[in-house]
C-alpha positions as CSV (number, residue, x, y, z in Angstrom):
1,X,191.5,99.9,61.3
2,X,190.0,96.9,63.4
3,X,187.0,98.9,64.3
4,X,186.0,99.3,60.7
5,X,186.7,95.6,59.8
6,X,183.1,94.5,61.0
7,X,181.7,97.4,59.0
8,X,183.7,96.5,55.8
9,X,182.7,92.8,56.2
10,X,179.0,93.7,56.6
11,X,179.3,95.8,53.5
12,X,180.8,93.0,51.7
13,X,178.0,90.6,52.7
14,X,175.2,93.3,51.9
15,X,176.6,94.1,48.6
16,X,176.7,90.2,47.6
17,X,173.3,89.6,49.0
18,X,172.0,92.8,47.0
19,X,173.6,91.5,43.9
20,X,172.0,88.0,44.1
21,X,168.8,89.5,45.1
22,X,168.9,91.6,41.9
23,X,169.8,88.7,39.8
24,X,166.9,86.5,41.5
25,X,164.5,89.1,41.2
26,X,165.1,90.1,37.6
27,X,165.0,86.5,36.5
28,X,162.0,85.7,38.3
29,X,160.2,88.7,36.8
30,X,161.3,87.8,33.4
31,X,159.9,84.2,33.7
32,X,156.6,85.6,35.1
33,X,156.4,88.2,32.3
34,X,156.9,85.6,29.5
35,X,154.8,83.1,31.1
36,X,151.8,85.5,31.8
37,X,151.7,86.6,28.3
38,X,151.7,83.1,27.0
39,X,149.2,81.8,29.6
40,X,146.7,84.6,29.2
41,X,147.2,84.8,25.4
42,X,147.6,88.4,25.4
43,X,147.5,90.1,21.9
44,X,151.0,90.8,20.6
45,X,149.6,94.4,19.9
46,X,149.2,95.0,23.6
47,X,151.3,92.6,25.5
48,X,155.1,93.1,24.7
49,X,157.7,90.9,25.9
50,X,161.3,91.3,27.2
51,X,162.7,91.0,23.6
52,X,160.3,93.8,22.4
53,X,161.3,96.3,25.3
54,X,165.1,95.4,24.5
55,X,164.7,96.1,20.9
56,X,162.9,99.4,21.6
57,X,165.5,100.3,24.1
58,X,168.9,98.9,22.6
59,X,168.6,97.5,19.0
60,X,166.2,99.7,17.1
61,X,167.4,102.6,14.8
62,X,166.0,105.2,17.0
63,X,166.8,103.4,20.3
64,X,169.7,106.0,21.1
65,X,166.9,108.7,21.2
66,X,164.6,106.6,23.1
67,X,167.0,105.9,25.7
68,X,168.0,109.7,26.1
69,X,164.2,110.4,26.5
70,X,163.8,107.7,29.0
71,X,166.6,108.9,31.0
72,X,165.4,112.4,31.1
73,X,162.1,111.3,32.3
74,X,163.6,109.0,34.9
75,X,165.8,111.7,36.4
76,X,162.7,114.0,36.6
77,X,160.7,111.3,38.3
78,X,163.6,110.5,40.7
79,X,164.1,114.0,41.6
80,X,160.2,114.0,42.5
81,X,160.6,110.8,44.5
82,X,163.3,112.2,46.6
83,X,161.6,115.4,47.3
84,X,158.5,113.4,48.5
85,X,160.7,110.9,50.2
86,X,162.6,113.7,52.3
87,X,159.4,115.4,52.8
88,X,157.5,112.3,54.0
89,X,160.3,110.9,56.1
90,X,160.8,114.4,57.8
91,X,157.4,114.7,58.6
92,X,157.2,111.1,60.0
93,X,160.1,111.3,62.0
94,X,159.1,114.6,63.7
95,X,155.5,113.3,64.3
96,X,156.7,110.1,65.7
97,X,158.9,111.9,68.3
98,X,156.1,114.2,69.4
99,X,153.9,111.1,69.4
100,X,156.4,109.2,71.8
101,X,156.5,112.5,73.9
102,X,153.0,113.0,74.3
103,X,149.7,111.0,74.3
104,X,147.6,113.6,73.5
105,X,149.4,114.2,70.1
106,X,149.1,110.5,69.2
107,X,145.4,110.9,69.6
108,X,145.5,113.8,67.5
109,X,147.8,112.9,64.7
110,X,147.4,109.0,64.1
111,X,143.6,109.4,63.1
112,X,144.4,112.2,60.9
113,X,147.4,110.0,59.2
114,X,144.9,106.9,58.8
115,X,142.6,109.3,57.2
116,X,145.1,110.5,54.7
117,X,146.1,106.9,54.0
118,X,142.8,105.6,53.5
119,X,141.2,108.3,51.1
120,X,142.6,107.5,47.6
121,X,145.2,110.0,46.3
122,X,143.3,110.6,43.3
123,X,140.5,111.8,45.2
124,X,142.7,114.1,47.2
125,X,144.5,115.5,44.0
126,X,142.1,118.3,43.1
127,X,142.1,119.6,46.6
128,X,146.0,119.3,46.8
129,X,146.3,121.2,43.5
130,X,143.7,124.1,44.5
131,X,145.7,124.5,47.8
132,X,149.4,124.3,46.8
133,X,149.3,124.6,42.8
134,X,150.7,122.0,40.2
135,X,154.5,122.4,41.1
136,X,157.0,121.0,43.6
137,X,154.7,121.7,46.4
138,X,152.1,119.2,45.1
139,X,154.7,116.7,44.5
140,X,156.2,117.0,47.8
141,X,152.5,116.7,49.5
142,X,151.2,113.9,47.2
143,X,154.5,111.9,47.5
144,X,154.9,112.6,51.1
145,X,151.5,111.3,51.8
146,X,152.3,107.8,50.4
147,X,155.6,107.8,52.2
148,X,154.0,109.2,55.6
149,X,151.8,106.7,57.4
150,X,153.9,103.4,56.9
151,X,156.9,105.4,58.0
152,X,155.2,106.9,61.0
153,X,154.1,103.7,62.2
154,X,157.6,101.9,61.9
155,X,159.3,104.9,63.5
156,X,157.0,105.1,66.6
157,X,157.2,101.3,67.1
158,X,161.1,101.6,66.9
159,X,161.1,104.7,69.3
160,X,159.2,102.7,71.9
161,X,161.2,99.6,71.6
162,X,164.0,100.8,73.8
163,X,164.0,98.9,77.5
164,X,162.7,100.7,80.6
165,X,166.2,100.1,82.5
166,X,167.8,102.3,79.7
167,X,165.1,104.9,80.3
168,X,165.6,104.8,83.9
169,X,169.3,105.3,83.7
170,X,169.0,108.5,81.8
171,X,166.1,109.7,84.2
172,X,168.1,108.9,87.4
173,X,170.7,111.3,86.1
174,X,168.4,114.1,85.8
175,X,167.5,113.6,82.0
176,X,164.4,114.9,80.5
177,X,161.9,113.0,78.3
178,X,163.6,114.9,75.5
179,X,166.9,113.5,76.5
180,X,165.4,109.8,76.8
181,X,164.1,110.3,73.1
182,X,167.4,111.6,72.0
183,X,169.9,109.4,73.8
184,X,168.1,106.0,74.1
185,X,164.9,106.0,71.9
186,X,166.5,107.2,68.7
187,X,169.6,105.0,68.7
188,X,167.3,102.0,69.6
189,X,165.1,102.9,66.6
190,X,167.5,102.6,63.9
191,X,166.5,99.2,62.6
192,X,162.9,100.4,62.3
193,X,164.1,103.4,61.0
194,X,165.8,101.9,58.2
195,X,162.9,99.5,57.5
196,X,160.7,102.5,57.0
197,X,163.3,103.8,54.5
198,X,163.3,100.6,52.5
199,X,159.5,100.6,52.4
200,X,159.3,104.5,51.8
201,X,161.7,104.3,48.8
202,X,159.4,102.7,46.2
203,X,156.5,104.2,48.1
204,X,158.2,107.7,47.1
205,X,158.4,106.8,43.6
206,X,154.8,105.7,43.4
207,X,153.7,108.9,45.0
208,X,155.9,110.7,42.3
209,X,154.4,108.8,39.3
210,X,150.9,109.7,40.8
211,X,151.9,113.2,41.4
212,X,153.2,113.5,37.8
213,X,150.1,112.1,36.3
214,X,147.6,114.1,38.2
215,X,149.4,117.2,38.8
216,X,152.8,118.3,37.1
217,X,152.4,116.5,33.5
218,X,156.1,115.9,33.7
219,X,158.2,112.7,34.2
220,X,157.5,109.1,33.7
221,X,154.2,109.1,35.4
222,X,152.7,111.3,32.8
223,X,154.8,109.8,29.9
224,X,153.2,106.3,30.4
225,X,149.8,107.7,30.6
226,X,150.6,110.0,27.4
227,X,152.2,107.0,25.4
228,X,149.2,104.8,26.3
229,X,146.8,107.3,24.9
230,X,148.6,107.4,21.6
231,X,149.0,103.8,21.4
232,X,152.6,103.8,21.7
233,X,152.8,100.3,23.6
234,X,156.4,99.8,23.1
235,X,157.2,103.1,25.0
236,X,154.6,102.4,27.8
237,X,156.4,98.9,28.5
238,X,159.8,100.2,28.4
239,X,158.9,103.1,30.5
240,X,157.6,100.8,33.1
241,X,160.7,98.4,32.9
242,X,162.9,101.4,33.5
243,X,161.1,102.8,36.6
244,X,160.7,99.1,38.1
245,X,164.4,98.6,37.5
246,X,165.1,102.1,39.2
247,X,162.7,101.1,42.2
248,X,164.5,97.8,42.7
249,X,168.0,99.2,42.6
250,X,167.2,102.0,45.0
251,X,165.6,99.5,47.5
252,X,168.7,97.4,47.5
253,X,170.9,100.5,48.0
254,X,168.7,101.5,51.0
255,X,169.2,97.8,52.1
256,X,173.2,98.1,51.6
257,X,173.3,101.5,53.5
258,X,171.1,99.8,56.3
259,X,173.3,97.1,56.6
260,X,176.6,99.1,56.9
261,X,175.2,101.8,59.4
262,X,173.7,99.0,61.7
263,X,176.8,97.1,61.5
264,X,178.8,100.2,62.5
265,X,176.4,100.5,65.5
266,X,176.6,96.9,66.5
267,X,172.9,95.9,65.3
268,X,171.9,93.3,63.0
269,X,170.3,94.8,59.9
270,X,166.4,94.0,59.4
271,X,165.2,91.7,56.7
272,X,162.5,92.7,54.0
């Protein structure tokens, strides 16, 4: 029980910090939202405020149906984001391990990763669709590209952050480079790995929205574009609010998990 006490304490502190962060961020965004509409004198037809979104989702006669549709779209987008997140993180972790083990792999992989990151996804989309179609593969590739590069850089940095003394101990006892990577580098890279997870969660959602708009025609990504084309402005703002809140909650959830896991391993969680 005593071994779990630091972990439970860390979980409690992280949960409190996440709740306070949620309240602060939501309050700040609401203030900036209202102030921005007034300062820039945005037309009431185009610029919808928090009260308009609340009415559209909660108090209007058809709010129940609107919430049901928004929930279905959100579930689809989160599924797509999860697919891209897993694909991107697995690729980043595998490539990071290969880079740490081989300088030749680093010379080959990092330039290609930088190219994928620097070329706008909207320019790559037609080629991706031609190669893999418009289904889950396209979502995995597009969303994974958004996740890959920042996660790769962060994980590589973490894998190289272990001390030379720890590496020498493993090698003295006959450990290979793979043993050093598995027993020393990866445990030392946990803070960097979780930092990449926190960065990648909203990145995966962004990638999923782009994939839905450019390839699949499903989820919130396509619904926002479709609603804007039909001048359903309340729906556009409401869907933006829904996906933004979902992104914030998932980011804070990743931060909470990070705090608990790192406390369990006796390390301090990184700060965003």
